[in-house]
C-alpha positions in Angstrom: 122.7 74.1 121.2 125.2 73.8 118.4 128.3 71.6 118.8 131.5 72.9 117.3 133.1 69.4 117.4 130.4 67.7 115.3 131.6 65.8 112.2 130.7 67.2 108.8 127.2 66.3 107.8 127.2 63.7 105.1 123.7 64.5 103.8 124.9 67.3 101.7 125.3 71.1 101.6 122.8 73.6 102.9 122.7 76.5 100.4 121.7 79.9 101.9 120.7 82.4 99.3 120.1 86.1 99.8 119.7 89.3 97.7 121.5 92.6 98.3 121.3 93.4 102.0 122.9 96.0 104.3 121.0 95.1 107.5 118.9 92.4 109.2 118.7 89.8 106.5 122.4 89.8 106.0 123.0 89.6 109.8 120.5 86.7 110.0 122.1 84.7 107.2 125.5 85.2 108.8 124.2 84.0 112.2 122.5 80.9 110.6 125.6 80.1 108.6 127.8 80.3 111.7 125.5 78.1 113.7 125.1 75.4 111.0 128.9 75.2 110.4 129.5 74.9 114.2 127.1 71.9 114.1 129.1 70.2 111.3 126.8 71.2 108.5 128.5 72.2 105.2 127.2 75.6 104.1 127.4 77.5 100.8 126.2 81.1 100.9 125.2 82.6 97.6 124.4 86.3 97.1 125.9 89.6 95.9 129.6 90.1 96.3 129.1 93.5 98.0 126.8 91.8 100.6 129.5 89.1 101.2 132.1 91.8 101.7 130.0 93.5 104.4 129.0 90.4 106.3 132.1 88.2 105.7 130.2 84.9 105.4 133.4 83.0 104.9 134.6 83.9 108.4 131.8 81.6 109.7 133.4 78.7 107.9 130.9 78.7 105.1 131.9 78.8 101.4 130.7 81.7 99.3 129.7 81.9 95.6 128.6 85.2 94.1 125.1 85.4 92.7 124.1 89.0 92.0 120.5 89.5 93.1 119.7 93.2 93.4 117.1 94.6 95.9 114.7 95.3 93.1 113.7 93.3 90.0 115.9 93.9 86.9 116.6 92.1 83.6 119.8 90.8 85.3 117.6 88.4 87.3 118.0 85.9 84.4 121.7 85.9 84.9 121.2 85.4 88.6 119.1 82.3 87.9 121.9 81.0 85.6 124.6 81.8 88.2 122.6 79.9 90.9 122.2 76.9 88.7 125.9 76.9 88.0 126.7 77.2 91.7 124.6 74.1 92.5 126.0 72.0 89.7 128.3 69.2 90.7 127.6 69.1 94.4 125.2 67.3 96.7 122.7 69.8 97.9 120.7 69.0 100.9 118.4 72.0 100.9 118.2 75.5 99.3 117.1 78.1 101.9 116.4 81.4 100.3 116.0 84.5 102.5 113.6 87.2 101.2 111.3 87.5 98.3 113.9 88.4 95.7 116.1 85.5 96.6 113.1 83.2 96.8 112.1 84.1 93.2 115.5 83.4 91.8 115.6 80.1 93.6 112.2 79.2 92.4 113.1 79.9 88.8 116.3 78.0 89.1 114.4 74.8 90.1 117.0 73.5 92.5 117.6 69.7 92.8 116.7 69.8 96.5 113.8 71.0 98.7 113.3 74.8 98.6 112.7 76.7 101.9 112.0 80.4 101.7 112.0 82.7 104.7 109.7 85.7 104.2 111.4 88.6 105.9 109.4 91.6 104.6 106.0 92.6 103.4 105.4 94.1 100.0 104.5 97.8 100.6 105.3 99.3 97.1 102.5 100.4 94.8 102.3 100.8 91.1 104.1 98.5 88.6 106.8 97.5 91.1 104.1 96.5 93.6 102.2 94.5 91.1 105.4 92.7 90.0 106.3 92.0 93.6 102.9 90.6 94.4 103.2 88.3 91.4 106.6 87.2 92.7 105.0 86.5 96.1 102.6 84.1 94.5 105.3 82.3 92.5 107.5 81.9 95.6 104.7 80.8 97.9 103.7 78.0 95.5 107.2 76.9 94.7 108.6 76.5 98.2 108.3 73.2 100.1 108.2 75.3 103.3 107.5 79.0 103.7 108.9 80.4 106.9 107.5 83.8 108.0 109.4 86.0 110.4 106.1 87.3 111.8 102.5 85.9 111.9 101.2 88.3 109.2 103.9 87.0 106.8 102.9 83.4 107.5 99.3 84.2 106.8 100.3 86.0 103.6 102.2 83.1 102.3 99.4 80.7 103.1 96.8 82.9 101.4 99.0 82.9 98.3 99.1 79.2 98.0 102.0 78.0 100.2 101.2 74.4 101.1 103.3 74.6 104.3 103.7 78.0 106.0 105.2 78.3 109.5 106.3 80.9 111.9 110.1 81.2 112.3 111.1 84.1 114.5 114.4 85.7 113.6 116.6 86.3 116.6 118.8 89.4 116.7 122.5 88.5 117.0 123.7 89.2 120.5 125.4 92.6 120.8 128.9 92.8 122.2 129.5 94.5 125.4 129.8 98.3 125.1 133.4 99.5 124.5 132.8 103.0 125.8 131.3 104.4 129.0 127.9 106.1 128.9 129.4 109.5 129.5 131.8 109.1 126.6 129.0 108.2 124.2 126.9 111.1 125.3 129.9 113.5 125.0 130.3 112.5 121.4 126.9 114.1 120.6 127.3 117.1 123.0 124.6 115.7 125.4 124.8 117.6 128.7 124.0 116.3 132.2 120.3 115.7 132.5 119.7 116.1 128.8 117.9 113.1 127.1 119.4 111.2 124.3 116.8 109.6 121.9 118.1 106.9 119.6 116.9 105.1 116.4 118.8 102.6 114.3 117.9 101.3 110.9 118.2 101.7 107.2 117.3 105.2 105.9 114.4 104.0 103.7 110.9 105.4 103.3 109.5 102.3 105.1 111.2 103.4 108.3 109.3 106.7 108.3 112.0 108.7 109.9 110.2 111.8 108.6 107.7 111.1 111.5 110.5 111.1 114.0 112.0 114.3 112.6 108.7 116.1 112.7 108.0 115.0 116.3 111.6 116.0 117.3 111.1 119.5 115.8 108.5 120.0 118.5 110.9 119.1 121.3 113.2 122.1 120.7 111.1 124.0 123.2 111.6 121.5 126.0 114.0 122.2 128.8 116.5 120.7 128.2 115.7 119.7 124.6 116.5 116.1 123.8 119.2 115.2 121.4 118.0 112.7 118.7 120.4 110.6 116.7 119.6 108.2 113.9 122.2 105.5 112.9 122.0 104.0 109.5 122.5 104.7 105.8 120.3 104.4 102.8 118.5 106.1 99.9 116.4 108.5 102.2 119.5 110.3 103.5 119.3 113.5 101.4 115.5 114.0 101.9 115.8 113.4 105.6 118.7 115.8 105.9 116.7 118.5 104.0 113.7 117.9 106.3 115.8 118.2 109.4 117.3 121.4 108.2 113.9 122.9 107.2 112.3 121.9 110.5 115.3 122.9 112.6 114.8 119.6 114.3 117.4 118.5 117.0 118.3 115.4 114.9 121.7 114.1 113.8 122.1 111.5 111.0 125.1 109.4 112.1 125.4 107.2 108.9 126.3 103.6 109.2 127.6 102.6 112.7 129.1 99.4 114.0 128.8 100.5 117.7 125.1 100.0 118.3 125.9 98.6 121.8 127.7 101.8 122.7 124.9 103.9 121.3 122.3 102.0 123.4 124.5 102.4 126.5 124.3 106.2 126.1 120.6 106.4 125.2 117.6 107.2 127.4 115.0 106.2 124.9 114.7 104.2 121.7 112.2 104.9 118.9 110.9 102.9 115.9 108.5 104.7 113.5 108.3 102.2 110.7 105.2 101.6 108.5 106.0 97.9 108.8 108.4 95.5 110.6 108.6 91.8 111.3 110.9 91.4 114.2 113.1 94.5 113.9 116.6 93.9 115.2 116.9 97.3 116.8 113.7 96.8 118.7 115.1 93.5 120.0 118.4 95.0 120.9 116.8 97.9 122.8 114.6 95.7 124.9 117.4 93.2 125.7 119.6 95.9 127.2 116.7 97.7 129.0 116.3 100.9 127.0 112.7 102.0 127.0 111.1 101.7 123.5 108.4 103.6 121.6 107.4 101.6 118.5 104.7 101.6 115.9 102.0 98.9 116.2 102.7 97.3 112.8 103.5 93.9 111.4 105.1 91.6 113.9 106.1 94.4 116.4 103.1 94.0 118.7 103.6 90.2 119.1 107.3 90.8 119.5 107.3 93.4 122.3 104.0 92.7 124.1 103.7 95.1 127.0 107.4 95.8 126.9 107.1 98.9 124.8 104.8 101.9 124.2 103.0 101.2 120.9 101.7 104.0 118.7 99.9 104.1 115.3 102.1 104.3 112.2 102.5 107.7 110.5 101.1 109.6 113.6 103.4 112.4 114.6 101.1 113.4 117.4 101.2 109.9 118.9 105.0 109.7 118.7 105.3 113.1 120.3 103.0 112.3 123.1 104.6 108.9 123.8 108.1 110.3 124.0 107.0 113.2 126.1 105.3 110.9 128.6 108.4 108.9 129.0 110.8 111.8 129.2 108.5 113.5 131.9 108.2 110.4 134.0 111.4 108.6 135.1 109.4 106.0 137.0 107.5 105.1 133.8 110.7 104.8 131.9 112.2 102.5 134.5 109.0 100.3 134.6 109.0 100.1 130.8 112.6 99.2 130.7 112.0 96.4 133.2 109.0 95.0 131.3 111.0 95.2 128.0 113.9 93.2 129.4 111.5 90.6 130.9 109.8 90.3 127.5 113.1 89.9 125.7 114.1 87.0 128.0 111.2 85.0 126.5 112.5 85.3 122.9 114.3 82.5 121.0 118.0 82.9 120.9 120.3 82.5 117.8 121.0 78.9 119.0 117.3 78.2 119.2 116.8 79.6 115.6 119.6 77.4 114.3 118.2 74.3 116.1 114.8 74.8 114.6 116.2 75.1 111.1 118.3 71.9 111.6 115.2 70.1 112.7 113.3 71.4 109.6 116.2 70.2 107.3 116.1 66.8 109.0 112.3 66.6 108.5 112.8 67.4 104.8 115.5 64.7 104.6 112.9 62.1 105.6 110.6 63.1 102.8 112.7 64.9 100.1 110.1 64.7 97.3 106.8 65.2 99.2 105.1 67.7 101.5 106.8 68.4 104.8 105.0 67.7 108.0 102.8 69.9 110.1 105.5 71.6 112.3 109.1 71.6 113.0 110.6 71.4 116.5 111.3 74.9 117.8 108.6 76.7 115.8 106.1 78.8 117.7 103.0 77.7 115.8 101.9 74.8 113.6 101.6 75.1 109.9 98.9 77.4 108.6 99.3 76.1 105.1 96.7 74.3 102.9 97.1 70.9 101.4 
């Protein structure tokens, strides 16, 4: 547990670096910054000004310096490297902890005067030139980091295969949701959900990786159910217009809600949660749904199977028929929904908390203090598996 009364750590500042983010990475960095500051650790967050405006890192007690790192590679990356070097100049840096491949690459090129830790949050799915550049960046980041932390086992294995000398599992805990501010009936009334009508919810960035097209196509088949379920998707992103067009063409009972800050309320009103992504590590919405006991249908990709265990119905990615069948089976069987909700909540109780995540990072930073110039040890307290890296 963190201790808000701890004296400031004299070993130097922990620098948390991230690229442009509107979702999970930004939430995670804010959570880590808050926990470290509460433990007396000075923290400097570096990243895009727009990301800082959304997540308000300074409200945690951390300092913030803008370093503009976009979500995709651009010629401006050279300026980001210079900005990071400038931000690190003149202060005692304990460790630089970059979050995500883009931030990891900028940190590696900046050659910080302290150990570099990189958390791998996402897999590279892009093809073409962008995919080739991203895979080259993966190799540079893997070989530059003192420790590579993977949010899921497949990411740990990827980092190790690319040359990371010390790769470890570091599960990312979803920040705890606040209590719902509205009653279930009020939430359902917002979307015109009548008594006995199911409300199906998905939350996430509107991006091709999330494969909301699969959910839309499945939902179009549910128009003939009595009563037809209402499907709502909360989130914003570049796929909004294509999805809106697809919903209209299919006459699917789906509403795009845009960015929402009341996910706790939405879950309180939902009967079922659905994740249709092509890949996820430890998706925050999946964690949120299981924690509050909303039955979940999710794709068996990335770190989701190890996250949910038997606490969700898993389906293959990109399979409209499988999503359709899984949702129908739950809507048709209240007993199955109740059993799945119970198993999901039981599974969620085994996950590390935000405090556990911060404690594991503090232990890792202390480990690096003991050997600032060499290779870190085999495993840090609080991690789920030993290192899979190669010497």
